[in-house]
C-alpha positions in Angstrom: -67.3 -23.0 35.4 -64.6 -22.2 37.9 -62.1 -24.4 36.0 -62.9 -22.7 32.7 -62.5 -19.3 34.2 -59.2 -20.3 35.8 -57.8 -21.7 32.5 -59.0 -18.6 30.7 -57.2 -16.4 33.1 -54.0 -18.5 32.9 -54.1 -18.3 29.1 -54.7 -14.5 29.2 -51.9 -14.1 31.7 -49.5 -16.1 29.5 -50.5 -14.1 26.4 -49.9 -10.8 28.3 -46.5 -12.2 29.4 -45.5 -13.1 25.9 -46.5 -9.7 24.6 -44.5 -7.9 27.3 -41.5 -10.1 26.7 -41.6 -9.2 23.0 -42.0 -5.5 23.9 -38.8 -5.5 25.9 -35.5 -5.3 24.0 -32.0 -5.3 25.4 -29.8 -3.1 23.2 -26.0 -3.5 23.4 -23.6 -0.5 23.6 -22.7 -0.9 19.9 -26.3 -1.2 18.7 -29.2 1.1 18.2 -32.9 0.5 17.6 -34.7 2.5 15.0 -38.3 2.7 16.1 -41.3 3.2 13.8 -44.6 4.0 15.5 -47.5 3.3 13.3 -45.2 3.6 10.3 -43.7 7.0 11.4 -40.1 7.3 12.5 -40.1 7.7 16.2 -36.3 8.0 16.7 -33.4 5.9 17.9 -33.4 3.9 21.2 -30.6 2.4 23.2 -28.3 1.3 24.5 -29.9 -0.6 27.5 -33.4 -1.8 28.1 -36.0 -0.5 25.6 -39.7 -0.9 26.0 -41.8 -0.9 22.8 -45.5 -0.5 22.6 -46.9 -3.9 21.4 -48.4 -3.9 17.9 -47.9 -0.2 17.6 -44.1 -0.1 17.5 -41.8 -1.8 15.0 -38.0 -1.7 15.6 -35.0 -2.3 13.3 -31.7 -3.1 14.9 -28.5 -1.4 13.5 -24.9 -2.1 14.4 -22.5 0.9 14.9 -19.2 -1.0 14.9 -16.8 -0.7 12.0 -17.6 -3.0 9.1 -14.8 -4.6 7.1 -16.0 -5.5 3.6 -14.1 -7.1 0.8 -14.7 -5.6 -2.6 -14.8 -8.4 -5.2 -12.1 -8.4 -7.9 -13.1 -6.0 -10.7 -12.0 -6.2 -14.4 -10.5 -2.9 -15.2 -9.0 -1.6 -18.4 -6.4 1.1 -17.6 -5.8 4.2 -19.6 -3.0 2.6 -21.6 -5.3 -0.4 -22.5 -4.0 -3.0 -20.1 -6.6 -5.4 -18.6 -6.1 -6.0 -14.9 -8.1 -7.4 -12.0 -8.2 -5.2 -8.9 -9.8 -6.0 -5.5 -9.9 -3.8 -2.4 -11.2 -3.7 1.2 -13.4 -1.0 2.6 -13.9 0.1 6.2 -17.0 2.0 7.3 -19.4 2.4 10.1 -22.9 3.8 10.7 -23.0 7.3 12.1 -26.8 7.7 12.0 -28.9 4.6 12.4 -32.1 6.3 11.5 -30.7 7.5 8.1 -29.1 4.1 7.4 -32.6 2.5 7.7 -34.7 5.4 6.3 -32.6 6.6 3.4 -31.5 3.4 1.7 -33.0 -0.1 1.6 -29.9 -2.0 2.5 -26.9 0.1 3.4 -24.5 -2.8 3.3 -25.4 -3.9 -0.2 -25.6 -0.3 -1.4 -22.1 0.5 0.0 -20.6 -2.6 -1.6 -22.1 -1.8 -5.0 -20.9 1.8 -4.8 -17.4 0.7 -3.9 -17.3 -1.6 -6.9 -18.4 1.0 -9.4 -16.1 3.7 -7.9 -13.2 1.3 -8.1 -13.7 0.7 -11.8 -14.4 4.3 -12.5 -11.3 5.9 -10.8 -8.7 3.2 -11.5 -9.8 2.9 -15.1 -8.7 6.5 -15.7 -5.1 5.7 -14.7 -2.1 4.2 -16.5 -0.7 0.9 -15.3 2.6 2.4 -14.0 0.6 5.0 -11.9 -1.7 2.2 -10.6 1.3 0.2 -9.4 3.4 3.0 -7.9 0.9 5.5 -6.5 -1.5 3.2 -4.7 -1.7 5.4 -1.6 -3.0 8.3 -3.6 -5.7 6.2 -5.2 -6.7 4.8 -1.8 -7.4 8.4 -0.6 -9.3 9.3 -3.8 -11.5 6.2 -3.4 -12.2 6.9 0.2 -13.2 10.5 -0.5 -15.5 9.7 -3.4 -17.3 6.8 -1.7 -17.7 8.7 1.6 -19.2 11.7 -0.2 -21.9 9.4 -1.6 -22.6 7.4 1.6 -22.9 10.5 3.7 -26.6 10.9 2.9 -27.1 7.3 4.2 -25.6 8.1 7.6 -22.6 5.9 6.7 -19.0 7.1 7.2 -16.3 5.4 5.1 -13.0 5.7 7.0 -10.6 3.8 4.8 -10.3 2.1 1.4 -7.3 -0.1 0.6 -6.5 -1.6 -2.8 -5.3 -5.1 -2.0 -4.1 -6.8 -5.2 -3.5 -5.8 -8.8 -3.5 -9.0 -10.9 -1.7 -8.6 -14.2 -1.8 -10.9 -17.3 1.1 -13.3 -17.6 2.6 -11.6 -20.7 2.5 -8.2 -18.9 4.2 -9.7 -15.8 7.0 -11.0 -18.1 7.3 -7.6 -19.7 7.5 -5.8 -16.4 10.2 -8.3 -15.2 12.2 -7.7 -18.4 11.9 -4.0 -17.9 13.0 -4.2 -14.3 16.0 -6.4 -15.3 17.0 -3.9 -18.0 16.7 -1.0 -15.5 19.0 -2.9 -13.1 21.6 -3.5 -15.8 21.5 0.1 -16.8 22.1 1.2 -13.3 25.0 -1.3 -13.0 26.6 0.1 -16.1 26.2 3.7 -15.0 27.8 2.9 -11.6 30.7 1.0 -13.4 31.3 3.9 -15.8 31.2 6.4 -12.9 33.8 4.2 -11.1 36.0 4.1 -14.2 35.8 7.8 -14.7 36.8 8.5 -11.1 39.7 6.0 -11.2 41.0 7.5 -14.5 40.8 11.0 -13.0 42.8 9.9 -9.9 45.4 8.2 -12.1 45.7 11.4 -14.2 46.2 13.4 -11.1 48.8 11.0 -9.8 50.7 11.0 -13.1 50.7 14.8 -13.0 52.2 14.8 -9.4 54.8 12.2 -10.4 55.8 14.3 -13.5 56.3 17.4 -11.4 58.2 15.7 -8.5 61.0 13.3 -9.6 61.5 12.3 -5.9 57.9 11.0 -5.8 58.7 8.8 -8.8 61.7 7.4 -7.0 59.6 6.6 -3.9 57.0 4.9 -6.0 59.8 2.9 -7.6 61.1 1.7 -4.3 57.6 0.9 -3.1 57.1 -1.3 -6.2 60.4 -3.1 -5.5 59.2 -3.8 -1.9 55.9 -5.2 -3.1 57.7 -7.4 -5.7 60.1 -8.7 -3.0 57.2 -10.0 -0.9 56.0 -12.3 -3.7 57.4 -15.9 -4.0 58.7 -15.5 -7.6 61.6 -17.5 -9.0 62.4 -14.7 -11.4 62.3 -11.1 -10.5 62.4 -8.3 -13.1 63.5 -4.9 -11.8 62.1 -2.1 -13.8 64.7 0.6 -14.2 63.4 4.2 -14.6 64.6 6.2 -17.6 66.0 8.8 -15.1 68.5 6.3 -13.8 69.8 5.6 -17.4 70.2 9.3 -18.2 73.0 9.6 -15.7 75.0 6.7 -17.3 74.3 7.9 -20.8 75.5 11.4 -20.0 78.7 10.1 -18.4 79.4 7.9 -21.4 78.9 10.8 -23.7 81.4 12.9 -21.8 84.1 10.2 -21.9 83.5 9.7 -25.7 84.0 13.4 -26.2 
């Protein structure tokens, strides 16, 4: 009888110990426990040591750290009828653990699905050129729209970044040809601008030489100096017309 009583007390003590251990929870700084007491929301607990009433309380643990979630590639048809694949990454964290548990069944899955549908909806209204060149604007638009929807779930979306825009092969070749044509156009414009500036300077120089004969003589002497520095077997001296006029006038006077 004594042995049966002792074993019963040991079993009862072990059972009480197990219940107490299950009733004690250690909650980390970045976690919260959402406690339901007999099915009713009793509030949030933590961080630290939390004591739950056995059988009566049920707790759901929720993390408060920022979650980084990849949005799978989405098939999008842009406004100008180009089919592309776009994926993104979304950053969010739980601001209210009780709302994240009480307002939505699975806030992680719900946020992921909302991000996918919003990505297709917003980017599908844009043209391809805008999608490629104005990515920052679309990142902000996606963040604002998704955050407005998740606010009721106690979830704060802090950032959305479009990662890759995958184009069809024929569209990639078309964009490459367009970029090459744009580079050639700019090169021709720069070359034409250089030719225009050079011709303008030459016209100004010719006007100065026409007004000042001495400047023409100095230029002639400079040209002779440049020719003399070359290793030429034959040197041709250009004679200005002004030099010949003096001899021609002298010959005319003698003839008369």
